[in-house]
C-alpha positions as CSV (number, residue, x, y, z in Angstrom):
1,X,22.0,30.0,-24.3
2,X,22.4,27.2,-21.8
3,X,19.2,25.4,-20.7
4,X,18.4,25.8,-17.0
5,X,15.6,25.0,-14.7
6,X,14.9,27.4,-11.8
7,X,12.6,27.1,-8.8
8,X,10.7,29.9,-10.3
9,X,10.0,27.9,-13.4
10,X,8.7,25.0,-11.3
11,X,6.4,27.3,-9.3
12,X,5.2,28.8,-12.6
13,X,4.6,25.3,-14.0
14,X,2.5,24.5,-10.9
15,X,0.2,27.4,-11.8
16,X,0.2,26.6,-15.5
17,X,-0.9,22.9,-15.1
18,X,-3.0,23.0,-11.9
19,X,-6.3,22.8,-13.8
20,X,-5.0,20.0,-16.0
21,X,-3.7,17.5,-13.5
22,X,-4.7,15.8,-10.3
23,X,-3.3,16.8,-6.9
24,X,-2.2,13.3,-6.0
25,X,-2.2,12.1,-2.4
26,X,0.5,11.1,0.0
27,X,-0.2,8.1,2.2
28,X,1.8,6.5,5.0
29,X,2.7,2.8,5.1
30,X,2.9,1.6,8.7
31,X,4.1,-1.9,7.7
32,X,7.4,-0.4,6.5
33,X,8.0,1.3,9.8
34,X,8.2,-2.2,11.3
35,X,10.6,-3.4,8.6
36,X,12.8,-0.3,8.3
37,X,12.6,1.8,11.5
38,X,11.5,4.8,9.3
39,X,8.1,6.4,8.7
40,X,7.6,5.7,5.0
41,X,5.2,7.6,2.8
42,X,4.1,7.0,-0.8
43,X,3.4,9.9,-3.3
44,X,0.8,8.3,-5.5
45,X,1.4,9.5,-9.0
46,X,-0.1,6.2,-10.2
47,X,-3.4,8.0,-9.5
48,X,-2.5,10.9,-11.8
49,X,-4.4,11.5,-15.0
50,X,-3.2,8.9,-17.6
51,X,-1.8,6.9,-14.7
52,X,1.6,8.5,-14.5
53,X,3.5,11.7,-13.5
54,X,4.3,12.3,-17.2
55,X,1.2,14.4,-17.8
56,X,2.8,17.1,-15.7
57,X,5.8,17.7,-17.8
58,X,4.0,17.1,-21.1
59,X,1.2,19.5,-20.3
60,X,3.6,22.2,-19.1
61,X,5.7,21.9,-22.3
62,X,2.6,21.9,-24.6
63,X,1.1,24.9,-22.9
64,X,4.3,26.8,-23.4
65,X,4.6,26.2,-27.1
66,X,4.2,29.1,-29.5
67,X,1.3,29.2,-31.9
68,X,3.7,28.4,-34.8
69,X,5.0,25.3,-33.0
70,X,1.4,24.2,-32.3
71,X,0.4,24.6,-35.9
72,X,2.9,22.0,-37.1
73,X,1.7,19.4,-34.7
74,X,3.8,17.6,-32.1
75,X,5.8,14.4,-32.1
76,X,7.3,12.5,-29.2
77,X,9.1,9.3,-28.4
78,X,8.1,7.3,-25.3
79,X,8.0,3.9,-23.7
80,X,4.3,4.7,-22.9
81,X,3.7,7.2,-20.1
82,X,5.1,10.3,-21.8
83,X,3.1,9.2,-24.9
84,X,-0.2,9.3,-23.0
85,X,0.6,12.7,-21.4
86,X,1.5,14.2,-24.8
87,X,-1.5,12.7,-26.5
88,X,-3.9,13.9,-23.9
89,X,-2.4,17.4,-23.7
90,X,-2.2,17.8,-27.4
91,X,-5.8,16.6,-28.0
92,X,-7.1,18.9,-25.3
93,X,-5.6,21.9,-27.2
94,X,-6.6,20.7,-30.6
95,X,-3.0,19.8,-31.7
96,X,-2.1,16.8,-33.9
97,X,0.2,14.4,-32.2
98,X,2.4,11.5,-33.3
99,X,4.0,9.2,-30.8
100,X,6.8,6.7,-31.6
101,X,7.0,3.8,-29.1
102,X,9.2,0.8,-28.8
103,X,7.8,-2.4,-30.3
104,X,8.0,-3.9,-26.8
105,X,5.8,-1.2,-25.2
106,X,3.0,-2.8,-23.2
107,X,-0.1,-3.2,-25.3
108,X,-2.2,-1.4,-22.6
109,X,0.0,1.7,-23.0
110,X,-0.2,1.6,-26.8
111,X,-4.0,1.3,-26.8
112,X,-4.3,4.1,-24.2
113,X,-2.1,6.4,-26.2
114,X,-4.3,5.9,-29.3
115,X,-7.3,6.4,-27.2
116,X,-6.1,9.8,-26.2
117,X,-6.0,10.8,-29.9
118,X,-2.4,10.2,-31.0
119,X,-1.1,8.5,-34.1
120,X,1.2,5.7,-32.9
121,X,4.3,4.4,-34.7
122,X,6.1,1.4,-33.1
123,X,9.8,0.6,-33.8
124,X,12.7,-1.2,-32.2
125,X,12.9,-2.7,-28.7
126,X,13.9,0.1,-26.4
127,X,13.2,3.8,-25.9
128,X,16.3,4.9,-27.7
129,X,15.1,3.1,-30.9
130,X,11.9,5.1,-30.7
131,X,13.8,8.3,-30.1
132,X,15.9,7.9,-33.3
133,X,12.8,7.2,-35.4
134,X,11.0,10.2,-33.9
135,X,13.9,12.4,-34.8
136,X,13.7,11.1,-38.4
137,X,9.9,11.8,-38.6
138,X,10.4,15.2,-37.1
139,X,12.7,16.2,-39.9
140,X,10.3,14.9,-42.5
141,X,7.2,16.5,-41.1
142,X,8.4,19.6,-39.4
143,X,6.4,18.7,-36.3
144,X,7.5,20.1,-32.9
145,X,9.5,17.5,-31.0
146,X,8.6,17.1,-27.3
147,X,11.5,15.4,-25.5
148,X,10.3,13.1,-22.7
149,X,12.9,14.2,-20.2
150,X,15.7,16.5,-21.4
151,X,13.7,19.7,-21.7
152,X,13.5,22.5,-19.1
153,X,9.7,22.8,-19.4
154,X,9.2,19.1,-19.0
155,X,11.6,19.0,-16.0
156,X,9.8,21.9,-14.4
157,X,6.5,20.2,-14.8
158,X,7.8,17.1,-13.1
159,X,9.3,19.3,-10.4
160,X,5.8,20.2,-9.2
161,X,5.7,16.8,-7.5
162,X,8.5,18.1,-5.2
163,X,6.5,21.1,-4.3
164,X,3.5,18.9,-3.3
165,X,5.7,16.5,-1.3
166,X,7.0,19.5,0.8
167,X,3.5,20.8,1.3
168,X,2.3,17.4,2.6
169,X,5.5,16.3,4.5
170,X,7.2,19.5,5.6
171,X,9.9,17.7,7.6
172,X,10.6,15.0,5.0
173,X,14.2,13.7,5.4
174,X,14.7,11.4,2.4
175,X,12.9,11.3,-1.0
176,X,13.3,8.4,-3.4
177,X,12.7,9.0,-7.1
178,X,12.8,6.6,-10.1
179,X,15.4,7.5,-12.7
180,X,15.1,6.7,-16.4
181,X,16.2,9.6,-18.6
182,X,16.2,11.7,-15.4
183,X,13.4,14.2,-15.9
184,X,11.3,13.4,-12.8
185,X,14.4,13.0,-10.6
186,X,15.9,16.3,-11.8
187,X,12.7,18.2,-11.3
188,X,11.9,16.9,-7.9
189,X,15.5,17.3,-6.7
190,X,15.7,20.9,-7.9
191,X,12.4,21.8,-6.2
192,X,13.2,20.2,-2.9
193,X,16.8,21.2,-2.7
194,X,15.8,24.8,-3.5
195,X,13.3,24.9,-0.6
196,X,14.7,22.3,1.9
197,X,18.4,21.6,1.1
198,X,18.8,19.2,4.1
199,X,16.5,16.7,2.5
200,X,18.4,13.8,0.9
201,X,17.4,12.9,-2.6
202,X,18.0,9.3,-3.7
203,X,17.6,8.3,-7.4
204,X,16.6,4.7,-8.1
205,X,17.5,2.9,-11.4
206,X,16.9,-0.7,-12.5
207,X,20.2,-2.6,-12.5
208,X,19.5,-3.7,-16.0
209,X,19.4,-0.1,-17.3
210,X,21.5,2.1,-15.0
211,X,22.4,4.7,-17.6
212,X,22.3,7.7,-15.2
213,X,24.6,6.1,-12.7
214,X,27.1,5.5,-15.5
215,X,26.6,9.1,-16.8
216,X,27.3,10.6,-13.4
217,X,30.3,8.4,-12.9
218,X,31.7,9.4,-16.3
219,X,30.7,13.1,-16.0
220,X,28.6,13.0,-19.1
221,X,25.9,10.9,-20.8
222,X,27.0,7.7,-22.5
223,X,25.2,4.9,-24.2
224,X,25.1,1.7,-22.2
225,X,24.1,-1.8,-23.0
226,X,20.8,-2.6,-21.3
227,X,19.0,-5.8,-20.5
228,X,15.3,-6.4,-20.4
229,X,13.6,-5.0,-17.3
230,X,10.1,-5.1,-15.9
231,X,10.7,-1.4,-15.1
232,X,10.1,-0.6,-18.8
233,X,9.2,3.0,-18.0
234,X,12.7,3.8,-16.9
235,X,14.6,1.5,-19.4
236,X,16.8,4.2,-21.0
237,X,20.2,3.4,-22.5
238,X,21.4,7.0,-22.5
239,X,20.7,9.7,-19.9
240,X,19.9,13.3,-20.9
241,X,22.4,16.1,-21.1
242,X,20.5,18.5,-18.9
243,X,19.2,15.9,-16.5
244,X,22.7,14.5,-16.0
245,X,24.0,17.9,-15.0
246,X,21.1,18.4,-12.6
247,X,21.3,15.0,-11.0
248,X,25.0,15.4,-10.5
249,X,24.3,18.6,-8.7
250,X,21.2,18.0,-6.7
251,X,20.9,14.2,-6.2
252,X,22.8,12.8,-3.2
253,X,22.9,9.2,-4.2
254,X,21.8,6.8,-6.9
255,X,21.0,3.1,-6.1
256,X,20.0,0.3,-8.3
257,X,17.4,-2.5,-7.9
258,X,17.3,-5.9,-9.4
259,X,14.4,-7.5,-11.3
260,X,13.6,-9.7,-8.3
261,X,13.6,-6.7,-6.0
262,X,11.3,-4.8,-8.3
263,X,8.9,-7.8,-8.4
264,X,8.8,-7.9,-4.6
265,X,8.1,-4.2,-4.6
266,X,5.1,-4.6,-6.9
267,X,3.7,-7.4,-4.7
268,X,4.3,-5.4,-1.5
269,X,2.4,-2.4,-2.8
270,X,-0.5,-4.5,-4.0
271,X,-0.7,-6.6,-0.9
272,X,0.1,-4.1,1.9
273,X,-1.1,-0.8,0.5
274,X,-3.6,-1.8,-2.2
275,X,-1.6,0.2,-4.7
276,X,-1.0,-1.0,-8.3
277,X,2.3,0.2,-9.6
278,X,4.2,-0.6,-12.7
279,X,7.8,-1.7,-12.5
280,X,9.2,1.8,-12.7
281,X,6.7,3.1,-10.1
282,X,7.6,0.3,-7.6
283,X,11.3,0.8,-8.0
284,X,11.5,3.2,-5.0
285,X,9.7,0.8,-2.7
286,X,12.0,-2.0,-4.0
287,X,15.0,0.1,-2.8
288,X,13.5,0.5,0.6
289,X,12.5,-3.2,1.0
290,X,16.0,-4.4,-0.1
291,X,17.8,-2.3,2.5
292,X,19.3,0.4,0.2
293,X,18.3,3.1,2.7
294,X,20.6,2.7,5.8
295,X,19.2,5.6,7.8
296,X,16.8,5.1,10.7
297,X,14.2,7.2,12.5
298,X,13.6,9.3,9.3
299,X,10.6,10.4,7.3
300,X,11.0,8.8,3.9
301,X,8.9,9.5,0.8
302,X,8.8,7.1,-2.1
303,X,7.5,8.5,-5.4
304,X,5.3,5.9,-7.0
305,X,5.7,7.3,-10.5
306,X,3.1,5.3,-12.4
307,X,0.5,2.6,-12.4
308,X,0.2,1.7,-16.1
309,X,1.0,-2.0,-15.6
310,X,0.4,-4.6,-18.2
311,X,-2.1,-6.9,-16.4
312,X,-0.7,-10.0,-18.2
313,X,2.8,-9.1,-16.9
314,X,1.5,-8.4,-13.4
315,X,0.3,-12.0,-13.1
316,X,3.8,-13.3,-14.0
317,X,5.5,-10.7,-11.7
318,X,3.3,-11.5,-8.7
319,X,3.9,-15.2,-9.2
320,X,7.6,-14.7,-9.3
321,X,7.6,-12.5,-6.2
322,X,5.6,-15.2,-4.3
323,X,8.2,-17.8,-5.3
324,X,11.0,-15.5,-4.1
325,X,9.3,-15.0,-0.8
326,X,8.8,-18.8,-0.4
327,X,5.0,-18.6,-0.6
328,X,4.9,-20.7,-3.7
329,X,7.3,-23.6,-4.6
330,X,7.7,-26.4,-7.0
331,X,9.2,-29.7,-5.6
332,X,10.3,-32.8,-7.5
333,X,10.0,-36.0,-5.4
334,X,11.2,-39.4,-6.6
335,X,8.6,-42.1,-5.8
336,X,8.7,-45.8,-6.1
337,X,6.6,-46.9,-9.1
338,X,3.9,-48.7,-7.2
339,X,0.4,-48.2,-6.0
340,X,-0.2,-45.8,-3.1
341,X,3.1,-43.9,-3.1
342,X,1.7,-40.6,-4.4
343,X,-1.1,-40.9,-1.8
344,X,1.5,-41.2,1.0
345,X,3.3,-38.1,-0.2
346,X,0.1,-36.1,-0.5
347,X,-0.8,-37.1,3.1
348,X,2.5,-35.6,4.3
349,X,1.7,-32.3,2.4
350,X,-1.8,-32.2,3.9
351,X,-0.6,-32.8,7.4
352,X,1.9,-29.9,7.0
353,X,-0.7,-27.5,5.7
354,X,0.7,-27.2,2.2
355,X,-1.9,-26.1,-0.4
356,X,-1.4,-28.1,-3.6
357,X,-1.7,-26.1,-6.8
358,X,-0.6,-28.6,-9.4
359,X,0.6,-32.2,-9.7
360,X,2.4,-34.0,-12.5
361,X,3.8,-37.5,-12.3
362,X,6.2,-38.8,-14.9
363,X,8.8,-41.6,-15.5
364,X,10.3,-39.7,-18.4
365,X,13.3,-38.3,-16.5
366,X,16.8,-39.4,-17.3
367,X,17.9,-38.9,-13.7
368,X,15.0,-41.1,-12.4
369,X,15.7,-44.7,-11.4
370,X,14.2,-47.4,-13.6
371,X,11.5,-48.5,-11.0
372,X,10.5,-45.0,-10.0
373,X,8.6,-41.9,-11.1
374,X,9.0,-38.3,-10.3
375,X,6.2,-36.3,-8.9
376,X,6.4,-32.6,-9.6
377,X,4.1,-30.7,-7.2
378,X,3.5,-27.0,-7.0
379,X,2.5,-25.9,-3.5
380,X,1.4,-22.8,-1.7
381,X,3.0,-22.0,1.7
382,X,2.7,-19.4,4.4
383,X,6.3,-18.2,4.0
384,X,9.9,-19.4,3.4
385,X,10.1,-21.1,6.8
386,X,6.9,-23.0,6.2
387,X,8.2,-24.1,2.8
388,X,11.5,-25.3,4.2
389,X,9.8,-27.2,7.0
390,X,7.6,-29.0,4.5
391,X,10.7,-30.0,2.4
392,X,12.5,-31.1,5.5
393,X,9.6,-33.3,6.6
394,X,9.5,-35.0,3.2
395,X,13.2,-35.7,3.4
396,X,12.8,-37.0,7.0
397,X,10.3,-39.6,5.8
398,X,12.9,-40.9,3.4
399,X,11.9,-39.4,0.1
400,X,14.6,-38.2,-2.4
401,X,14.1,-34.6,-3.7
402,X,15.5,-34.1,-7.2
């Protein structure tokens, strides 16, 4: 029998899981109206239990297991968010759970998964490595395998987000949804297209792991070569069979976002909306900020799928985003090796309102003249224009930038 997901299944899932999840809010972001000409809203699944939408699908699947399936325990593979959903749901029902995660999964997600009561096994570097190991363990133990995205009950659980979006923004024109394996995008697309077919659904993938875009192009799932991405929650090398079919049918467009664009999305959410999103969660905002949505005068909803960010990584990501926006910069200035030269340069920086973060002066540069040193100075600026004006002023005075 062919696996299908119906609007009835999604509505039933909403009833099944309503006491086990949070009804997450939708907020508007006025700043993006100025930037895009659209009213942009955020569906904040980062505020969901376990910090991600994954609890919806995991809980719906677990609550639909037979008593026999429950008795053997459950096993799942996950980059982190599905892991936490399965662990929490299984523990709540007294079911043993084993989760296989990539060795590169953020430590915060590993610790959280263990904290929800699961046994964690780590292997490989990407989700697909964990999936293969989970399949091996499933055969050895007889545990019930809970697929993170290619399962009708999981997809139906994620589809409940679509129902909530339509309840909160009845006249929504465009909905952007992250795509990894395709579970959340399939579910939301099915729900919204069933009730409001005119709404455009846009899937968003990291350019470094655009497996669904390739699957839709080829007409079937295929394994692609991925590169590391800060959107680890949607770093999937092979899309699902069922999700590929559903996305081909219900999703109007798939766009990709670069690592730099995702970093800017994370910074924007933190700074403008006080929302902490992980890379996958910020991918939809990254698509809007980078001009992937061409329409104007529309109501646009970005699904912020999760907020389980590795704090150590967040620091690096924010720093990179600030550099990309011209708000931080490192300049290398060649100075004559004599008393007072650094002081003159620092005076220019002070007069031009540059905040100095770090200074290093060295003559150990092959490209430096014999009687000179190179001052490497990290500065903080208002924006890219301010940065450029500072650099131009240094050049006007006669200094050589290296």
